[in-house]
N, C-alpha and C positions, 0 to 999 in steps of 0.2 A: 504494500500500500504506500502510495506517495503522499506527500504533504503539501498543502497550499500555503502560500505566503500572503501577500496583500491582494485585495480584490476591489473591483469596481462594479457598478451596475448603472443602467441608463437613468434610473431615478429611484427614490426611496419613498415608500408610502406606508403609513400605519406602523412606523417603527421597524419595518422589516429590513434591517441592514444586511448588506451582502455577506458579512462575516458569519451570519447564522447558518450559511450553507456548508460550513466546514468546522462547526464548533463541537463536533462529536456527539451531538444530541440528535437522535433519529425520531423523536416524537413528531408525529405527522398531524398534530392539531395546532392550529395557529396560536391559540390562547396560551400554549406552553412556551411561547417565545423562541421557537426553534426554527421558524421558516422565514425566508426572505420575502420581499413584496415590492414590486415596482408599481408605478401608476399604470392606468389603462392605456397601453401603447404597444407598438411592436418593439418591445424592449429587449435588453440583453443583460447577462451576468457574465463577468469574466474574472479570472483569478490566475495569478502567476504561480507556477510550481516552485516550491521552495528548493533552494540549492543554487550553486553558481554555474552549473552546467546544464546540458540538455537531458531530457528524459524521453524514453520510449513509452508512451501511454498505450496500453493494450486494451483496457476496459474502463468504462465510465459507469458508475452506479448512481442512479438518481432516485431519491425518495420524494414522492409526490404528497401534496396535502390531501387529507382524507376527511376532515370535519366538514368541508364543503369545497366546491369550486375545483374539483379534480380535473374537469374538462378544460380548464385554462391551459393545461400542459399537454395538449394533444396535437400540437403542430409547431415543431421547433427543429433546429439544427445544432449540431455540436461541431466546433472547429478547434483545431490545435495549430497555433501560429498561422491562422488564415486558411489552413487546409481543412476541408470538410471531412470529418471522421464518419459521421452517420447522421441521418435525419429521421424524424418520427412524425407521422401524420395518420391519425386514426380517429374515428368517432367514439371509440371506447377509451375509457380512462384506465391508467395503470396505477398500482400502488408503489411497487418498487420494480425497477427495470434496469437490466444491464445492456449497455451499448458497446459494441466493438469499435475500437479506434485504430490501433496499430500505426500511429504516426509519431514522429519525433518533433519535439518542440519545448516551449517554456510557458506558453500562455493558452489556457483553455477558455473558450467562449461558448456559452449557451445562448442562442439567439431565438427569440420568439418570432413566429411567422404570422401570427394573428394579433389583432389589436385588442389586447386584454392584459391584465396584470400578470407578470411572470413571478411565480412563487415556487421556491425550491426549499424543501425541508432538510435535505442533506445531499451533498454531492461528494462522492468518493472516487478516487482514481487509483488504478492499479497498473503497475508496470515496473520499469527499472530505470535507474539513473545510468547514463552511459559513462562507463568508467574512463578515467583520464589515462591510466597507464596499464592497460591489459597486457599480461605476459612480459612486462618490462619494455615492450616496444613503443616507447613514447613517441609522440608525433614529431618532436624536434629532431629525431634521428634522420628524418627525410631531408633535412636542410642543414646537416652538420658538416658538410663537405667530405664526409667519409663515405666513399662510394664502394666499399667492400661489399661483395654480394653474398657473403656467408652470414647467417643470422648470429652465429656465435661470436662474431666480431663486434657486436653491439652497434651495427650500422643501419639496421632496418626497422621500420615501424611495424606494428602488428595490432590488428583489432581482433575482436572475438569472431566466432563463426556466424556471420550475419551479412546482410546487405549493407555493409558499412560505408564510411566515407572518411576522407582526410581533407583538412582545410587549412589554408595559411593565407596571411595577408602580406602583400608587398608593402614596402615602407612608404611608398607614395603611389598615386594613381599612375598606371603605366600602360603602354600599348604592348600587349603580350603577343609576340610573334611566334615563339617556339617554346614548347614544354618538353624537356628531356627527362625521361623516367628510366631509372636503373632498377631492374628486377632482381629478385632473389634467385640464386642458382644452386644453392646447396640442396634444395628441395623445393617443391611446391610452386614452381614457376607458372604452372597452369592456373593458379589462383588469379592471376592478373591477365585474364584473357577476355574479359567482358566488363568494360567500364566506360565512363564518360567524363570528360574534362569540362568544367564550367568556370566562367569568369563573371563574377558579380551576378550569379544566377542564370547566365546565358550560356547555353551549350556551345562550346568552342569546337565547331566542326572544321575539319581540314578544308581549306579553300581549294578550288579547282587547280590542278597542276598547270593548266593553261595560263600563261602569263601575258601581260600586255605592257607595251611601252607607253608610259603616260607622261603628259607634259603639262606644266602649269607655270605659275608665277614664281615658284620657289621650290627648293628641294628639302625644306625643313620637314622633319618628321618628329614623332613623339606625341604624347597625350598628356594634357595637364588639366587640373581642375580649374575651371574658369573663374575669374574674379567675381565678386558680388555685383549686383545690379547697381548702376549709377542713378537710374531714374525708374520709378515704378508707378504704374497706374493700376487701379482696381475698378470694378464696375462703379457706377455713379455713386453708390452708397455702400458703406460698410455697416455691420451690425455688431452690437455688444462689444465695442472696442476692438474688434478683430481686424486691426489695420493690416494693410498688405505687406508691410515690412517684416511682419512676423514670419513670413515664409522663407526669409533668408537671414535670420538673426543668429544662426548657429545653434539654436535651441531646437532639438529634434523630439522633444517630449510629445507624446501623443495625447496628453491630458490637457484639455481646454483650460482648466482652472490654473494651470501653471503659466498662462499667458504666452503660449507658444504658437498658437494657431490663428490663421486668418478666419474671417467670417463675413459673408455677404448676406443680404436679405434673401428671402425665399423667391428666387427668380431664376431665369436662364442666365446666370451670371458668368463672369469671367475674371481672370487674374492675369495681369500682364507685367512683364519686367523688361527693361532694356539693358543688354550687356554693355560693358564699357567699350568693347570693340567688336567689330564684325567678326564672327567666328564660325568655325565648323562645329556645330552642336552634334556630338555623337550619341550621348545618352542623357536622359532626364530621370532623376530619381525623386520620387514623391513619397513623403511620410504622411500617412492618413491619421485621422483622429480615432482614438480607440476607447475613450471613456464613455462615449455614446456616438450614435449617428454615423457610424462608419459607412453605412450603405448609401449615404448621400454622395459619396465619391465612387459611384459605380457606372457612370455613363458620361464620359467626357472625351475631348480630343485635345491634342497638343499641336500647336503650329509654331513655325519659325518664319517670321516675315510673311505671314499669310499662307505658307505652305504647310499642309498637314503632314506631320512626320510620325504620329502615333495616335492610337485611340484605345479606349478601354470601355467594354460594356459587359456586365456580368450580373447575375442574380446574387452573387456572393460579394465579399469585400476583401481588401488586402490591408496588411499592416504597412509594409514598405515594399515598393515595387519600382524596378528600373525599366525604363522604356527606351528602346533603340530609336534613334532619330535620324542622324546622318543628313542634316540639312545645314545650309549656310545662311546666316543672317544675323540680326542683332536684337530683334524683338521676339521674346518667347511669350506665348500666350496659352493659357489653359482655359478651355471653353466648356462650361457646364451644358449638357444636352438635355437636362430635365429641370423642371421647376422645383428647385430646392436650394437651400443655402449651400454655397461653395466654401468648403473649409479645407485649408492646406496647412499642415503643421510644419512642413519644411519642404523646400524645392531645391534640389542640387543639380547643377548643370556641368557636364563633363565634355571635353572636346579639345580643340586647339584653335589658336588664333588664325584668322585667315592669312594666307601667305601674302607677303609683300610683292609688289610688282618687280619683275626683272625684264631685261631687254628681250625684244622679240627674237625668236629663234633659239631660245635656251632649251637644251635637252635636259630633262630632269632625271629620268631613269626608268627602270624596269620594275613593275609592281604586280603583285597578285591581284586577281579580280575575283569577287564572290558573286555567284548568281543570286544569293539571298539578299546581300546588302551591297549592290554594285555601286562603284563610283561613277561609272559611265553607263547609265541606264537608257541613254538615248542612242539608238543605232541610226546614224546618218545615212550610211550606204554600205552595201556589201557587193564588191565587184572584183573581177579578175584584173582590172587595170588600176587598182587603188595605189596611190602614192601619197607621200607626206603632203605635197603641195595641194593635192585634191582634197584630202581630209581637212587641211587647214581652212580652205575656202568654204567647205560645207559647214564646218562648225562656226566659222565667222558669221555666216548668214543666220545661224540659229542663236547667236548672241551669247554663247557659253564662253567661259574663261579658260577652259582647258580642252584638249582633244587627245585621242590616243588611237593607235593602230593595234588591232588585235587579230591574231591568227594570220597576219600578213595581208588580209583582204577586207577586214571590217574596220570601218571608220566610226568611232564612237565619240560622243560629245558629253561634256559635263562641267561641273564647277568645282569638283574636289578630286583628290587623288591620294593614294597611300593608306586609306583606312583599313585595308586588308593585308598590309604588310609589304615590305620591299623584297624583291627577288634579286638574284645576281644579274648584272647587266649582260653577262654572256648568255643568259637564257633567252634574251631577246634578239640575239644575233642571227636572225633568219631573214631571208629576202622578202621584200614587199612584192605583192602579186603583180603590180603594174610596172615594176622596175627592179630587176634582179640586182642592180648595182646599189640600190638603197637597202638598208637594213630596217629592222623594226625600230625605227626612230622617227621622230616627227618634230615639228617646231611649234611654238606658241602661235595661237591664231591671231594675236594682236598686231597684224601687219597687213598691208594691202595684198590682194590676190593678184599678183603679177608674176610674169615668167621669171623675173629676177630672183624670186624666192628660191629657185633651184640652186643658185649660187650659194645662198646661205645654208641650205640643206646639205649641200655637198661638203661643207666645211666640217661636218661632224666626223 
């Protein structure tokens, strides 16, 4: 049996404080002072599991109220760290019921799906804490620079026999291009034959081996956390002192009462901030409110300079979520797509500053391209007579800032490059389809489309 620490609930009525749900008393009559009670709403109850680490919750045991009103608890869902464990919906009431979970996390939420008081006379959770040092194979062994592949040399990490995981933080936000893993070879090498690598919750799939020569205004690479906003606008009105600056004050608390969250009126509202410089916005991380009302943030879109880069719509809710963006601009906007208050407890933006201009004809390099998050999503032309000059003119007409040749015969246009990692320049040393004397190399589009361009191109 696991223990709860602090708790919250959407509201409190008739003295039914949230702590009553884990006070050890299983009396199912409200007059005994053992049950929680919210107001008549689609409310929720949540509690953190005691301890400094994660726990695997296998079962949740709920005691219902029996002196009256048992039917109030006949439509609800159980979440662990935002992941739904199980839901219940029935016309019949229960007295005591066990719900399977089998999720790993730290915060349990019971969310009512009907507009009625939420009453819990006791909530018990069963599972196990995830040990920090099983078999002596502490996680730090994987980054101790000891690459010996025999376990007896104290070089390898080790979890229990489970669908486990290993996690580490880089010292600063980084563009991760390669992950090198050294396996154990004294035995058990086959244990590492089915796994996934993730960066900030996003599956890091290997990009296509096909590479492209990509050209832009600079060859700067890397990823940095962008500076805070210099100018901010919110919808015409804010409510309950939920000023827009709270979304980037560095306080990520999900509790409204700690003055960490923004708040608009009940409307199709929006929040907008202006970055200090025009930038390539790669990711947007949003912290939701959790002391109540998390479902208000379940239908919205994110735009950069009016270009939609991500959207979210779900019947559930999230605690913290990172959205892929990959758009260039300066104004970030979050648009509520339903009539409800828009509340943001923190918004963090990651990416890199827009490259500074360089002279026309500058060759930047050779880069990987991803079909899922392409830098060059606009195909200008694909032909057997493609050259750098022709691609330059095609993208100039489209008004993009960079262009690339891919596969020797595809001309692609865009505004960014390098977000999928840089390849060796030798990988791009293949002839162009329209001119075997030209390699997979091209020039910036910011020059006139004249025959004299070939003289510049030939200088590479």
